[in-house]
Structure formats: structure tokens, C-alpha cells
TORPAGU-29039 format. One line per field, with one value per residue (C-alpha): residue in three letters; x, y negated, z negated. Coordinates in nm, 3 decimals, decimal comma. Example, Ala and Ser with C-alpha at 12.3 -4.5 7.8 and 13.67 -1.06 7.14 Angstrom:
<nodes>
resn	(ALA	SER)
xx	(1,230	1,367)
yy	(0,450	0,106)
zz	(-0,780	-0,714)
</nodes>
This chain:
<nodes>
resn	(UNK	UNK	UNK	UNK	UNK	UNK	UNK	UNK	UNK	UNK	UNK	UNK	UNK	UNK	UNK	UNK	UNK	UNK	UNK	UNK	UNK	UNK	UNK	UNK	UNK	UNK	UNK	UNK	UNK	UNK	UNK	UNK	UNK	UNK	UNK	UNK	UNK	UNK	UNK	UNK	UNK	UNK	UNK	UNK	UNK	UNK	UNK	UNK	UNK	UNK	UNK	UNK	UNK	UNK	UNK	UNK	UNK	UNK	UNK	UNK	UNK	UNK	UNK	UNK	UNK	UNK	UNK	UNK	UNK	UNK	UNK	UNK	UNK	UNK	UNK	UNK	UNK	UNK	UNK	UNK	UNK	UNK	UNK	UNK	UNK	UNK	UNK	UNK	UNK	UNK	UNK	UNK	UNK	UNK	UNK	UNK	UNK	UNK	UNK	UNK	UNK	UNK	UNK	UNK	UNK	UNK	UNK	UNK	UNK	UNK	UNK	UNK	UNK	UNK	UNK	UNK	UNK	UNK	UNK	UNK	UNK	UNK	UNK	UNK	UNK	UNK	UNK	UNK	UNK	UNK	UNK	UNK	UNK	UNK	UNK	UNK	UNK	UNK	UNK	UNK	UNK	UNK	UNK	UNK	UNK	UNK	UNK	UNK	UNK	UNK	UNK	UNK	UNK	UNK	UNK	UNK	UNK	UNK	UNK	UNK	UNK	UNK	UNK	UNK	UNK	UNK	UNK	UNK	UNK	UNK	UNK	UNK	UNK	UNK	UNK	UNK	UNK	UNK	UNK	UNK	UNK	UNK	UNK	UNK	UNK	UNK	UNK	UNK	UNK	UNK	UNK	UNK	UNK	UNK	UNK	UNK	UNK	UNK	UNK	UNK	UNK	UNK	UNK	UNK	UNK	UNK	UNK	UNK	UNK	UNK	UNK	UNK	UNK	UNK	UNK	UNK	UNK	UNK	UNK	UNK	UNK	UNK	UNK	UNK	UNK	UNK	UNK	UNK	UNK	UNK	UNK	UNK	UNK	UNK	UNK	UNK	UNK	UNK	UNK	UNK	UNK	UNK	UNK	UNK	UNK	UNK	UNK	UNK	UNK	UNK	UNK	UNK	UNK	UNK	UNK	UNK	UNK	UNK	UNK	UNK	UNK	UNK	UNK	UNK	UNK	UNK	UNK	UNK	UNK	UNK)
xx	(1,697	1,550	1,764	1,754	1,694	1,942	1,788	1,978	2,035	1,866	2,028	2,142	1,959	2,123	1,960	1,943	1,635	1,523	1,357	1,521	1,410	1,334	1,372	1,035	1,117	0,878	1,009	1,067	1,109	1,457	1,585	1,552	1,277	0,981	0,708	0,436	0,673	0,923	0,668	0,633	0,451	0,267	0,597	0,784	0,509	0,483	0,213	-0,133	-0,332	-0,487	-0,829	-0,808	-1,033	-0,791	-0,408	-0,193	-0,185	-0,559	-0,638	-0,483	-0,653	-1,011	-0,958	-0,821	-1,110	-1,360	-1,165	-1,160	-1,515	-1,615	-1,398	-1,533	-1,920	-1,812	-1,615	-1,930	-2,155	-1,967	-1,955	-2,344	-2,357	-2,113	-2,298	-2,632	-2,493	-2,330	-2,715	-2,867	-2,643	-2,696	-3,047	-3,058	-2,836	-3,096	-3,382	-3,189	-3,141	-3,460	-3,607	-3,400	-3,467	-3,811	-3,951	-4,092	-4,414	-4,408	-4,226	-4,557	-4,760	-4,610	-4,619	-4,971	-5,080	-4,882	-5,036	-5,406	-5,403	-5,218	-5,542	-5,408	-5,131	-4,871	-4,625	-4,680	-4,946	-5,083	-5,138	-5,513	-5,371	-5,049	-5,268	-5,510	-5,199	-5,025	-5,353	-5,363	-5,037	-5,173	-5,012	-5,274	-5,075	-5,219	-5,219	-4,887	-4,696	-4,819	-4,728	-4,384	-4,344	-4,436	-4,217	-3,915	-3,952	-4,216	-4,162	-4,378	-4,669	-4,629	-4,278	-4,401	-4,684	-4,516	-4,339	-4,633	-4,844	-4,566	-4,507	-4,865	-5,107	-5,326	-5,640	-5,470	-5,422	-5,703	-5,881	-5,797	-5,574	-5,475	-5,111	-5,069	-4,723	-4,821	-4,894	-4,674	-4,640	-4,460	-4,303	-4,311	-3,940	-4,006	-4,331	-4,138	-3,846	-4,123	-4,311	-4,002	-3,870	-4,183	-4,242	-3,893	-3,951	-4,267	-4,295	-4,361	-4,644	-4,836	-4,787	-4,959	-5,228	-5,296	-5,332	-5,599	-5,783	-5,814	-5,968	-6,182	-6,352	-6,669	-6,413	-6,516	-6,197	-6,149	-6,135	-6,404	-6,501	-6,688	-6,401	-6,141	-6,402	-6,437	-6,036	-5,980	-6,257	-6,091	-5,749	-5,890	-5,777	-6,025	-6,017	-6,283	-6,561	-6,350	-6,001	-6,107	-6,293	-5,976	-5,747	-6,016	-6,008	-5,600	-5,570	-5,910	-5,728	-6,034	-6,282	-6,470	-6,536	-6,257	-5,873	-5,847	-5,565	-5,335	-5,337	-5,317	-5,011	-4,853	-4,905	-4,742	-4,448	-4,387)
yy	(6,940	6,816	6,773	6,432	6,397	6,176	5,996	5,876	5,520	5,348	5,301	4,983	4,827	4,765	4,479	4,124	4,031	3,718	3,621	3,452	3,364	3,064	2,988	3,117	3,455	3,392	3,491	3,224	3,265	3,234	2,937	3,042	3,314	3,348	3,165	2,956	2,631	2,767	2,810	2,511	2,234	1,929	1,709	1,958	2,050	1,976	1,721	1,798	1,703	1,389	1,263	1,087	0,826	0,726	0,689	0,461	0,662	0,776	0,404	0,293	0,588	0,500	0,143	0,180	0,407	0,147	-0,148	0,028	0,164	-0,229	-0,315	-0,080	-0,197	-0,548	-0,480	-0,293	-0,599	-0,843	-0,615	-0,610	-1,007	-1,000	-0,775	-0,942	-1,303	-1,153	-0,996	-1,360	-1,535	-1,312	-1,359	-1,758	-1,744	-1,542	-1,738	-2,067	-1,951	-1,834	-2,180	-2,351	-2,136	-2,275	-2,565	-2,871	-2,790	-2,437	-2,567	-2,845	-2,545	-2,365	-2,688	-2,759	-2,375	-2,385	-2,762	-2,623	-2,348	-2,483	-2,580	-2,712	-2,895	-2,750	-2,666	-2,281	-2,042	-1,722	-1,399	-1,489	-1,828	-1,624	-1,425	-1,637	-1,896	-1,625	-1,515	-1,866	-1,826	-1,513	-1,244	-1,023	-0,838	-0,571	-0,580	-0,398	-0,654	-0,966	-0,763	-0,700	-1,054	-1,166	-0,961	-1,011	-1,397	-1,519	-1,666	-1,584	-1,830	-1,845	-1,980	-2,301	-2,371	-2,654	-2,788	-2,850	-2,998	-3,246	-3,330	-3,292	-3,618	-3,656	-3,399	-3,173	-2,907	-2,967	-2,678	-2,336	-2,092	-1,760	-1,734	-1,384	-1,187	-1,029	-1,323	-1,426	-1,778	-1,881	-2,182	-2,373	-2,321	-1,920	-1,940	-2,148	-1,869	-1,584	-1,747	-1,851	-1,490	-1,323	-1,602	-1,541	-1,168	-1,169	-1,050	-1,321	-1,113	-1,077	-1,473	-1,520	-1,263	-1,477	-1,800	-1,612	-1,536	-1,876	-1,971	-1,639	-1,699	-1,453	-1,203	-1,180	-1,061	-1,359	-1,761	-1,932	-2,318	-2,335	-2,256	-2,450	-2,750	-2,662	-2,655	-2,970	-3,138	-3,005	-3,129	-3,469	-3,395	-3,579	-3,344	-3,386	-3,124	-3,074	-3,039	-2,765	-2,576	-2,615	-2,476	-2,166	-2,102	-2,136	-1,813	-1,669	-1,372	-1,141	-1,425	-1,316	-1,675	-1,668	-1,600	-1,232	-1,134	-0,998	-1,318	-1,502	-1,325	-1,361	-1,761	-1,807	-1,575	-1,670)
zz	(-11,827	-11,532	-11,245	-11,061	-10,701	-10,523	-10,247	-9,919	-9,875	-9,587	-9,287	-9,169	-8,876	-8,558	-8,487	-8,663	-8,818	-8,696	-9,040	-9,319	-9,672	-9,846	-10,188	-10,276	-10,094	-9,829	-9,478	-9,223	-8,838	-8,770	-8,530	-8,174	-8,225	-8,008	-8,175	-8,050	-8,124	-7,876	-7,610	-7,346	-7,482	-7,317	-7,414	-7,133	-6,921	-6,565	-6,483	-6,409	-6,107	-6,182	-6,138	-5,809	-5,974	-6,260	-6,323	-6,110	-5,792	-5,832	-5,889	-5,552	-5,359	-5,459	-5,421	-5,094	-4,988	-5,093	-4,937	-4,591	-4,599	-4,676	-4,380	-4,141	-4,239	-4,156	-3,839	-3,757	-3,831	-3,642	-3,337	-3,365	-3,377	-3,082	-2,870	-2,964	-2,872	-2,545	-2,484	-2,559	-2,365	-2,041	-2,081	-2,127	-1,811	-1,612	-1,761	-1,650	-1,300	-1,258	-1,341	-1,150	-0,837	-0,859	-0,633	-0,785	-0,711	-0,894	-1,208	-1,214	-1,179	-1,462	-1,688	-1,616	-1,693	-2,043	-2,088	-2,034	-2,244	-2,545	-2,703	-3,051	-2,874	-3,095	-2,829	-2,887	-2,721	-2,899	-2,725	-2,583	-2,460	-2,296	-2,130	-1,935	-1,883	-1,707	-1,499	-1,398	-1,231	-1,035	-1,336	-1,464	-1,736	-1,954	-2,323	-2,382	-2,143	-2,325	-2,664	-2,528	-2,410	-2,764	-2,952	-2,728	-2,699	-2,976	-3,312	-3,628	-3,652	-4,035	-3,958	-3,767	-3,971	-4,210	-3,912	-3,689	-3,952	-4,019	-3,643	-3,493	-3,477	-3,740	-3,679	-3,469	-3,735	-3,943	-3,833	-4,000	-3,839	-3,871	-3,955	-4,072	-4,013	-3,721	-3,513	-3,275	-3,069	-2,787	-2,710	-2,385	-2,316	-2,339	-2,131	-1,849	-1,839	-1,855	-1,581	-1,363	-1,353	-1,277	-0,984	-0,845	-0,883	-0,710	-0,329	-0,093	0,084	-0,225	-0,297	0,056	-0,016	-0,350	-0,146	0,107	-0,211	-0,292	0,041	0,056	-0,272	-0,148	-0,042	0,287	0,451	0,630	0,634	0,811	0,862	0,549	0,341	0,514	0,453	0,056	0,040	0,228	-0,001	-0,348	-0,220	-0,102	0,249	0,459	0,770	1,036	1,126	1,492	1,331	1,094	1,369	1,596	1,322	1,300	1,665	1,704	1,492	1,543	1,761	1,764	1,769	1,477	1,348	1,064	1,010	0,881	0,620	0,884	1,081	0,775	0,665	0,997	1,014	0,645	0,718	1,096)
</nodes>
């Protein structure tokens, strides 16, 4: 007869299983077990860092930065406009002061030079007309200086084309003219201010020497009776020959038969 083997019963577990059984016999995690459903979920997680461009605070930050940048640009534009206005007013004040400092004769000379070289009579002169007009006043400027004056004080010819055609007498603007974007014109008022500033800043001795050259057209270095006679005739002065010779004799210190530059400067400065 076979001997039956007796097995020891399984020892009881010293811990409580977290598993339960359902009606189907499947094990289920007990309530409170460490399962994925017990970990922190998005519902109780701390708020993550928000995109600064979104959300209530993000929208406010982005909008505030944009508004600040716009305000800064506007403030900079207003400051530039203010500085330009101040500079323009300062320049206009200087120009008015220079024009007021001229004598009536000098003003007439400036206006005459402008009218003489405003060939199409549109109250504006171009590069070539400006150059010869200033030269007539005694200022022989290089090309770079003339261009600088036009760029500073001039206006585009194309912006004046319609106005001048509407205002000018018939036939004045019938001739074809170049009105390209690079052609600048100078108004009468701007020319007056430029000429006034240069006349006011001119050395008096240079002005005297310029007058001397008007007498001494042959560049002899002195003014003789023939020079006085010619100038008197051009000015319509009916001086007698004895009077002309007396003028030469009075200032001909060296007895050379004429008045040299130094003597002429001394007469005008004294």
C-alpha cells in the first residue's frame, strides 16, 4: 500500500495583498495602491511655464512690449522733427539777419544778378545760372560748393513743373526743359539769403580789391586816367579831364601816373 505524502500548508503572508478579486476572478489593484492612476495628474499638477505670447499674462506682456516700442519710435520721430524745426528756424533767422545787414545798394545788386540770369523767368535758377549769378557778385565757387548749395537750399525741378507752367505768361515755358529727378532749382529768396551771407562774411579788403579790378581791367596793377575816364562814362558821370587828372595826381604817391593797389586800399579804408 502506498504511503501518502503529506505537504506542509503554505505559510500565511505577513503582509496584506493589495489585490482583490472581482466576480470574474481577475485581480484588481486595491484602492490606494501605487498605480499610474494614483500618481500626479494634470489636474493637480503645478502650472507649467506659459508661452509669453499666450495666456492672460502672456498677451499682456507681448502687447505691452509692442506698445512700448511703438511709443519709442513715435517719440524719436517727434524729437527728430523738433530738432529739424529748430535748425530750420535758426538758419532762417541767420539768413534774415544777413539780408537785413546789407545796404540798399547791395540788395539791388543781388536782385539784379538773380533777374539777369533767371533766363526762363520762372523765379528759379539752376546749377549753371546759380554759378554765373554768384560769379557776377564776385564769388567764383567750385562745382562742389554749388552742388552743396543746391542740395541744401534747392527744390526738385519736377515738383515745380506744373506750377510754373500754370503761373508763367504764355510762351515762357513752351521750350522743352529737362526736369529729371537730379535737377535742383534755387528760388529767388534762397538766392538772396545765400548771397547776403557771403557778402556779409566777405573781407572788406577783398571787396576793395574787387572794386580795384573793375577799374584796372587790363591788370596793369594801377588805375590811370584812361581807367577813370571809362568808369565815369559807364556811370554817366560827366567829369572833366582836369578833374580826372587831379584825382590821379592827388593819390599818385610814387609819381607812376596812376593809383596802385596799396594806395587804392588805403583810400577806401581810410
